N, CA, C and O atoms as CSV, one atom per row, in Angstrom:
chain,resi,resn,atom,element,x,y,z
A,1,MET,N,N,-139.585,6.253,-35.413
A,1,MET,CA,C,-138.720,6.016,-35.540
A,1,MET,C,C,-138.470,4.814,-36.758
A,1,MET,O,O,-139.427,4.591,-37.499
A,2,PRO,N,N,-137.617,4.297,-36.898
A,2,PRO,CA,C,-137.897,3.176,-38.249
A,2,PRO,C,C,-137.999,1.894,-37.617
A,2,PRO,O,O,-137.398,1.781,-36.549
A,3,LEU,N,N,-138.678,0.832,-38.080
A,3,LEU,CA,C,-138.510,-0.046,-37.816
A,3,LEU,C,C,-137.077,-0.769,-37.442
A,3,LEU,O,O,-136.966,-1.168,-36.282
A,4,VAL,N,N,-136.382,-0.893,-38.012
A,4,VAL,CA,C,-134.692,-1.542,-38.331
A,4,VAL,C,C,-134.508,-1.174,-36.274
A,4,VAL,O,O,-134.389,-1.851,-35.253
A,5,ALA,N,N,-134.610,0.645,-36.732
A,5,ALA,CA,C,-133.930,1.202,-35.167
A,5,ALA,C,C,-134.472,0.466,-33.760
A,5,ALA,O,O,-133.756,0.318,-32.769
A,6,TRP,N,N,-136.178,-0.064,-33.877
A,6,TRP,CA,C,-136.900,-0.455,-32.793
A,6,TRP,C,C,-136.008,-2.278,-32.820
A,6,TRP,O,O,-135.957,-2.971,-31.804
A,7,ILE,N,N,-135.503,-2.655,-33.970
A,7,ILE,CA,C,-135.066,-4.105,-34.252
A,7,ILE,C,C,-133.663,-4.147,-33.361
A,7,ILE,O,O,-133.211,-5.206,-32.928
A,8,THR,N,N,-133.190,-3.173,-33.197
A,8,THR,CA,C,-131.285,-3.012,-33.174
A,8,THR,C,C,-132.071,-2.470,-31.769
A,8,THR,O,O,-130.971,-2.176,-31.303
A,9,LEU,N,N,-132.894,-2.127,-30.815
A,9,LEU,CA,C,-132.814,-1.803,-29.812
A,9,LEU,C,C,-132.688,-2.665,-28.914
A,9,LEU,O,O,-132.039,-2.774,-27.874
A,10,LEU,N,N,-134.220,-3.925,-30.111
A,10,LEU,CA,C,-134.662,-4.642,-29.355
A,10,LEU,C,C,-133.419,-5.760,-28.705
A,10,LEU,O,O,-133.393,-6.217,-27.562
A,11,ILE,N,N,-132.648,-5.963,-29.581
A,11,ILE,CA,C,-131.708,-7.329,-30.125
A,11,ILE,C,C,-130.522,-6.647,-28.779
A,11,ILE,O,O,-130.251,-7.310,-27.778
A,12,THR,N,N,-130.114,-5.642,-28.967
A,12,THR,CA,C,-129.124,-4.843,-28.178
A,12,THR,C,C,-129.508,-5.382,-26.594
A,12,THR,O,O,-128.922,-6.239,-25.934
A,13,THR,N,N,-130.568,-4.658,-26.272
A,13,THR,CA,C,-131.414,-4.900,-24.931
A,13,THR,C,C,-131.322,-6.939,-24.482
A,13,THR,O,O,-130.943,-7.576,-23.499
A,14,LEU,N,N,-131.696,-7.172,-25.359
A,14,LEU,CA,C,-131.587,-8.991,-25.289
A,14,LEU,C,C,-130.077,-9.431,-25.207
A,14,LEU,O,O,-129.837,-9.937,-24.111
A,15,ILE,N,N,-129.316,-9.397,-25.797
A,15,ILE,CA,C,-127.745,-9.141,-25.592
A,15,ILE,C,C,-127.521,-8.955,-24.010
A,15,ILE,O,O,-127.094,-9.740,-23.164
A,16,ILE,N,N,-128.075,-7.306,-23.902
A,16,ILE,CA,C,-127.611,-7.167,-22.518
A,16,ILE,C,C,-127.986,-8.138,-21.016
A,16,ILE,O,O,-127.384,-8.667,-20.081
A,17,ALA,N,N,-129.747,-7.902,-21.653
A,17,ALA,CA,C,-130.375,-8.821,-20.733
A,17,ALA,C,C,-129.802,-10.575,-20.273
A,17,ALA,O,O,-130.010,-11.198,-19.232
A,18,PHE,N,N,-129.004,-10.999,-21.570
A,18,PHE,CA,C,-128.067,-12.512,-21.306
A,18,PHE,C,C,-127.177,-12.110,-21.220
A,18,PHE,O,O,-126.280,-12.953,-21.224
A,19,THR,N,N,-126.873,-11.143,-21.131
A,19,THR,CA,C,-125.194,-11.355,-20.310
A,19,THR,C,C,-124.808,-10.715,-19.043
A,19,THR,O,O,-123.703,-10.733,-18.499
A,20,ALA,N,N,-126.306,-9.934,-18.514
A,20,ALA,CA,C,-126.007,-10.015,-17.018
A,20,ALA,C,C,-126.841,-11.201,-16.675
A,20,ALA,O,O,-126.063,-12.062,-16.264
A,21,VAL,N,N,-128.065,-11.641,-16.655
A,21,VAL,CA,C,-127.769,-13.266,-16.609
A,21,VAL,C,C,-126.373,-14.402,-16.189
A,21,VAL,O,O,-125.724,-15.145,-15.453
A,22,GLY,N,N,-126.604,-13.865,-17.132
A,22,GLY,CA,C,-124.564,-14.715,-17.320
A,22,GLY,C,C,-124.133,-14.400,-16.151
A,22,GLY,O,O,-124.208,-15.223,-15.238
A,23,LEU,N,N,-123.553,-13.037,-15.940
A,23,LEU,CA,C,-122.951,-12.544,-15.073
A,23,LEU,C,C,-123.299,-12.642,-13.645
A,23,LEU,O,O,-122.614,-12.050,-12.811
A,24,LEU,N,N,-124.541,-13.504,-13.240
A,24,LEU,CA,C,-125.618,-12.957,-11.923
A,24,LEU,C,C,-125.198,-14.674,-11.464
A,24,LEU,O,O,-124.726,-15.060,-10.395
A,25,ARG,N,N,-125.583,-15.530,-12.754
A,25,ARG,CA,C,-125.119,-17.115,-12.315
A,25,ARG,C,C,-122.956,-16.915,-12.512
A,25,ARG,O,O,-122.482,-17.319,-11.450
A,26,VAL,N,N,-122.139,-16.590,-13.204
A,26,VAL,CA,C,-121.085,-16.777,-12.371
A,26,VAL,C,C,-120.927,-16.205,-10.971
A,26,VAL,O,O,-120.478,-16.808,-9.997
A,27,ILE,N,N,-121.492,-14.579,-11.029
A,27,ILE,CA,C,-121.768,-14.465,-9.499
A,27,ILE,C,C,-121.862,-15.344,-8.473
A,27,ILE,O,O,-120.883,-15.647,-7.792
A,28,LEU,N,N,-123.306,-15.928,-8.239
A,28,LEU,CA,C,-123.552,-16.829,-7.602
A,28,LEU,C,C,-122.390,-18.364,-7.366
A,28,LEU,O,O,-121.984,-18.666,-6.244
A,29,HIS,N,N,-122.025,-19.138,-8.586
A,29,HIS,CA,C,-121.474,-19.513,-8.158
A,29,HIS,C,C,-119.552,-19.307,-7.406
A,29,HIS,O,O,-118.842,-20.084,-6.769
A,30,LEU,N,N,-119.337,-17.877,-7.915
A,30,LEU,CA,C,-118.028,-17.461,-6.923
A,30,LEU,C,C,-118.566,-17.605,-5.452
A,30,LEU,O,O,-117.930,-18.220,-4.596
A,31,ARG,N,N,-119.285,-17.248,-5.308
A,31,ARG,CA,C,-119.943,-16.919,-3.958
A,31,ARG,C,C,-120.009,-18.361,-3.445
A,31,ARG,O,O,-119.254,-18.441,-2.477
A,32,HIS,N,N,-120.638,-19.595,-3.715
A,32,HIS,CA,C,-120.512,-20.298,-3.290
A,32,HIS,C,C,-119.103,-21.616,-3.254
A,32,HIS,O,O,-119.031,-22.753,-2.787
A,33,VAL,N,N,-118.623,-21.166,-3.633
A,33,VAL,CA,C,-116.950,-21.572,-3.875
A,33,VAL,C,C,-116.114,-20.709,-2.597
A,33,VAL,O,O,-115.470,-21.244,-1.695
A,34,HIS,N,N,-116.300,-19.394,-2.778
A,34,HIS,CA,C,-116.175,-18.998,-1.774
A,34,HIS,C,C,-116.513,-19.125,0.178
A,34,HIS,O,O,-115.950,-18.926,1.255
A,35,ALA,N,N,-117.910,-19.623,-0.443
A,35,ALA,CA,C,-118.191,-20.186,0.713
A,35,ALA,C,C,-117.326,-21.699,1.391
A,35,ALA,O,O,-116.884,-22.030,2.491
A,36,THR,N,N,-117.414,-22.319,0.012
A,36,THR,CA,C,-116.781,-23.858,0.399
A,36,THR,C,C,-115.052,-23.553,0.873
A,36,THR,O,O,-114.455,-24.069,1.818
A,37,LEU,N,N,-114.588,-22.668,-0.012
A,37,LEU,CA,C,-113.533,-22.310,0.561
A,37,LEU,C,C,-112.714,-21.982,2.030
A,37,LEU,O,O,-111.597,-22.305,2.435
A,38,ALA,N,N,-114.114,-20.972,2.774
A,38,ALA,CA,C,-114.062,-20.523,3.869
A,38,ALA,C,C,-113.865,-21.942,4.833
A,38,ALA,O,O,-112.881,-22.118,5.552
A,39,ALA,N,N,-114.875,-22.802,4.712
A,39,ALA,CA,C,-115.130,-23.862,5.632
A,39,ALA,C,C,-114.075,-24.796,5.265
A,39,ALA,O,O,-113.793,-25.497,6.237
A,40,LEU,N,N,-113.363,-25.082,4.201
A,40,LEU,CA,C,-112.533,-25.489,4.354
A,40,LEU,C,C,-111.254,-25.120,4.916
A,40,LEU,O,O,-110.483,-26.018,5.255
A,41,GLN,N,N,-110.868,-23.642,5.086
A,41,GLN,CA,C,-110.094,-23.176,5.328
A,41,GLN,C,C,-109.707,-23.488,6.771
A,41,GLN,O,O,-108.652,-23.940,7.217
A,42,GLY,N,N,-111.048,-23.061,7.499
A,42,GLY,CA,C,-110.773,-24.144,8.702
A,42,GLY,C,C,-109.979,-25.094,9.127
A,42,GLY,O,O,-109.030,-24.943,9.895
A,43,GLY,N,N,-110.639,-26.882,8.253
A,43,GLY,CA,C,-109.593,-27.656,8.380
A,43,GLY,C,C,-108.193,-27.357,8.185
A,43,GLY,O,O,-107.539,-28.011,8.998
A,44,VAL,N,N,-107.820,-26.992,7.809
A,44,VAL,CA,C,-106.618,-26.745,6.893
A,44,VAL,C,C,-105.230,-26.058,8.537
A,44,VAL,O,O,-104.078,-26.307,8.895
A,45,ASP,N,N,-106.541,-25.031,9.041
A,45,ASP,CA,C,-105.945,-24.255,10.002
A,45,ASP,C,C,-106.005,-25.466,11.309
A,45,ASP,O,O,-105.252,-25.425,12.282
A,46,ALA,N,N,-106.603,-26.062,11.184
A,46,ALA,CA,C,-106.688,-27.274,12.528
A,46,ALA,C,C,-106.170,-28.411,12.040
A,46,ALA,O,O,-106.004,-29.132,13.024
A,47,ILE,N,N,-105.709,-29.161,10.762
A,47,ILE,CA,C,-104.723,-30.204,10.624
A,47,ILE,C,C,-103.436,-29.454,11.194
A,47,ILE,O,O,-102.818,-30.191,11.963
A,48,ALA,N,N,-102.889,-28.261,11.042
A,48,ALA,CA,C,-101.861,-27.358,10.700
A,48,ALA,C,C,-101.431,-27.189,11.946
A,48,ALA,O,O,-100.268,-27.492,12.215
A,49,GLU,N,N,-102.459,-26.575,13.119
A,49,GLU,CA,C,-102.179,-26.402,14.538
A,49,GLU,C,C,-101.776,-27.789,15.172
A,49,GLU,O,O,-100.790,-27.731,15.907
A,50,ARG,N,N,-102.374,-29.046,15.013
A,50,ARG,CA,C,-102.277,-30.272,15.717
A,50,ARG,C,C,-100.744,-31.061,14.648
A,50,ARG,O,O,-100.255,-32.187,14.744
A,51,THR,N,N,-100.471,-30.220,13.969
A,51,THR,CA,C,-99.376,-31.003,13.350
A,51,THR,C,C,-97.866,-30.041,13.026
A,51,THR,O,O,-96.937,-30.197,12.234
A,52,ALA,N,N,-98.051,-29.432,13.643
A,52,ALA,CA,C,-96.491,-28.119,13.907
A,52,ALA,C,C,-96.113,-28.707,14.669
A,52,ALA,O,O,-96.598,-29.197,15.689
A,53,THR,N,N,-94.383,-28.711,13.842
A,53,THR,CA,C,-93.170,-28.481,14.231
A,53,THR,C,C,-92.886,-28.213,16.521
A,53,THR,O,O,-93.548,-27.413,17.183
A,54,VAL,N,N,-92.252,-28.749,16.854
A,54,VAL,CA,C,-91.949,-28.474,18.354
A,54,VAL,C,C,-90.754,-27.382,18.378
A,54,VAL,O,O,-90.375,-26.865,19.430
A,55,PRO,N,N,-90.262,-27.117,17.253
A,55,PRO,CA,C,-88.746,-26.020,17.944
A,55,PRO,C,C,-89.381,-24.988,19.121
A,55,PRO,O,O,-88.607,-24.490,19.939
A,56,THR,N,N,-90.590,-24.738,19.162
A,56,THR,CA,C,-90.924,-24.059,20.345
A,56,THR,C,C,-90.040,-24.793,21.785
A,56,THR,O,O,-89.072,-24.535,22.500
A,57,VAL,N,N,-90.763,-25.509,21.679
A,57,VAL,CA,C,-90.592,-26.226,23.182
A,57,VAL,C,C,-88.740,-27.204,23.351
A,57,VAL,O,O,-88.425,-28.000,24.234
A,58,VAL,N,N,-88.242,-26.925,22.662
A,58,VAL,CA,C,-86.931,-28.238,21.757
A,58,VAL,C,C,-86.356,-27.503,23.101
A,58,VAL,O,O,-86.706,-28.295,23.976
A,59,GLY,N,N,-85.595,-26.315,23.827
A,59,GLY,CA,C,-85.488,-25.774,24.159
A,59,GLY,C,C,-85.847,-26.142,25.730
A,59,GLY,O,O,-84.926,-26.087,26.545
A,60,SER,N,N,-87.103,-26.498,26.144
A,60,SER,CA,C,-87.207,-26.072,27.825
A,60,SER,C,C,-87.079,-27.753,27.744
A,60,SER,O,O,-86.528,-28.264,28.719
A,61,VAL,N,N,-87.472,-28.535,26.824
A,61,VAL,CA,C,-86.926,-29.972,27.005
A,61,VAL,C,C,-85.276,-29.825,26.972
A,61,VAL,O,O,-84.802,-29.266,27.961
A,62,ASN,N,N,-84.918,-29.993,26.580
A,62,ASN,CA,C,-83.603,-30.172,26.562
A,62,ASN,C,C,-83.010,-29.521,27.792
A,62,ASN,O,O,-82.334,-30.159,28.600
A,63,GLY,N,N,-83.356,-27.888,27.943
A,63,GLY,CA,C,-82.725,-27.971,29.662
A,63,GLY,C,C,-83.723,-28.940,30.913
A,63,GLY,O,O,-83.977,-28.290,31.927
A,64,ASN,N,N,-84.066,-29.853,30.892
A,64,ASN,CA,C,-85.378,-30.345,31.432
A,64,ASN,C,C,-84.269,-31.580,31.771
A,64,ASN,O,O,-84.246,-31.967,32.940
A,65,LEU,N,N,-83.095,-32.391,30.534
A,65,LEU,CA,C,-82.992,-33.041,30.038
A,65,LEU,C,C,-81.151,-32.830,30.352
A,65,LEU,O,O,-80.301,-33.636,29.974
A,66,ALA,N,N,-80.889,-31.615,31.084
A,66,ALA,CA,C,-79.695,-31.115,31.040
A,66,ALA,C,C,-79.368,-32.842,32.150
A,66,ALA,O,O,-79.060,-33.894,31.590
A,67,PRO,N,N,-79.519,-32.733,33.569
A,67,PRO,CA,C,-79.242,-33.073,34.395
A,67,PRO,C,C,-79.258,-35.276,34.038
A,67,PRO,O,O,-78.609,-36.176,34.571
A,68,VAL,N,N,-80.081,-35.289,33.185
A,68,VAL,CA,C,-80.006,-36.956,32.346
A,68,VAL,C,C,-78.679,-36.953,31.531
A,68,VAL,O,O,-77.760,-37.772,31.500
A,69,ARG,N,N,-78.824,-36.054,31.036
A,69,ARG,CA,C,-77.232,-35.950,29.711
A,69,ARG,C,C,-75.980,-36.076,31.036
A,69,ARG,O,O,-75.115,-36.951,30.997
A,70,ALA,N,N,-76.078,-34.975,32.253
A,70,ALA,CA,C,-74.828,-35.077,32.838
A,70,ALA,C,C,-74.423,-36.487,33.746
A,70,ALA,O,O,-73.300,-36.727,34.190
A,71,TRP,N,N,-75.642,-37.350,33.899
A,71,TRP,CA,C,-75.164,-38.372,34.342
A,71,TRP,C,C,-74.427,-39.370,33.417
A,71,TRP,O,O,-73.442,-39.931,33.897
A,72,CYS,N,N,-74.737,-39.615,32.329
A,72,CYS,CA,C,-74.628,-40.476,31.167
A,72,CYS,C,C,-73.477,-40.135,30.934
A,72,CYS,O,O,-72.657,-41.042,30.792
A,73,GLU,N,N,-73.040,-38.776,30.820
A,73,GLU,CA,C,-71.504,-38.399,30.729
A,73,GLU,C,C,-71.128,-39.240,31.498
A,73,GLU,O,O,-70.588,-40.153,30.873
A,74,THR,N,N,-71.138,-39.429,32.726
A,74,THR,CA,C,-70.239,-39.680,33.908
A,74,THR,C,C,-70.318,-41.421,33.936
A,74,THR,O,O,-69.493,-42.003,34.640
A,75,VAL,N,N,-71.480,-42.346,33.035
A,75,VAL,CA,C,-71.531,-43.342,32.962
A,75,VAL,C,C,-70.230,-44.187,31.994
A,75,VAL,O,O,-70.247,-45.412,31.873
């Protein structure tokens, strides 16, 4: 094989190797970001749970306050 062919193969191999290393670094960075976002999601879920609205209990609260409302209307 001529020398030019060997040089072309060498350059091609180097380009592929550098590209593979670059993609590996991107994969590692994305895995780190995924882990960070997973931890952050747990905190966001806790905040959402603690600051949830009360429409689910409004009906029972109104039912418990019906006698008070009736008494207030008589006054």
